[in-house]
C-alpha positions in Angstrom: -72.8 -9.7 29.4 -73.3 -11.4 32.7 -72.5 -15.1 33.2 -75.8 -16.2 34.8 -79.4 -15.2 34.3 -82.2 -15.7 36.6 -85.0 -18.1 35.6 -87.3 -15.1 35.3 -84.9 -13.4 32.9 -84.7 -16.5 30.7 -88.5 -16.8 30.8 -88.8 -13.2 29.6 -86.4 -13.8 26.7 -88.3 -16.9 25.6 -91.7 -15.1 26.0 -90.4 -12.1 23.9 -89.7 -14.4 21.0 -93.3 -15.6 20.7 -95.5 -13.0 22.6 -93.8 -9.7 23.1 -97.0 -7.9 23.9 -97.4 -10.1 27.0 -94.3 -8.5 28.7 -94.8 -5.3 30.7 -92.3 -2.6 29.9 -92.0 -2.0 33.6 -91.0 -5.6 34.3 -87.7 -5.5 36.3 -86.4 -8.6 34.5 -87.0 -6.9 31.2 -85.1 -3.8 32.4 -82.2 -6.0 33.5 -82.1 -7.7 30.1 -82.2 -4.3 28.4 -79.2 -3.1 30.5 -77.3 -6.2 29.3 -78.2 -5.4 25.7 -80.2 -8.6 25.2 -83.5 -6.7 24.8 -84.3 -3.4 23.2 -87.5 -1.3 23.2 -88.8 -0.4 19.7 -91.6 1.7 18.3 -93.9 -0.1 15.8 -97.3 0.9 14.5 -98.1 3.5 17.2 -97.0 1.1 20.0 -93.8 0.4 21.9 -92.7 -3.2 22.3 -89.7 -5.0 23.7 -87.7 -7.1 21.2 -84.8 -9.6 21.7 -81.6 -8.3 20.2 -79.1 -10.4 18.2 -77.1 -10.9 21.4 -80.3 -12.1 23.2 -81.0 -14.6 20.3 -77.4 -15.8 20.6 -77.9 -16.5 24.3 -81.1 -18.5 23.6 -79.4 -20.5 20.8 -76.5 -21.4 23.1 -79.1 -22.7 25.6 -80.9 -24.6 22.9 -84.1 -22.6 23.4 -84.5 -21.3 19.8 -83.6 -22.3 16.3 
């Protein structure tokens, strides 16, 4: 896991917690987070959505951005 995240990457992580359908699967920040294993792409109800992994949730908790 990298030491620093761009503001855009952090915004994507926070957005995925509350509104995963609002993030494009082609978003370069999403792809970077996926490479760092902070986000995964999952199939649900005939659609494909990004989801924050446990590691991603841990990053947000350390930053005080989620419960």
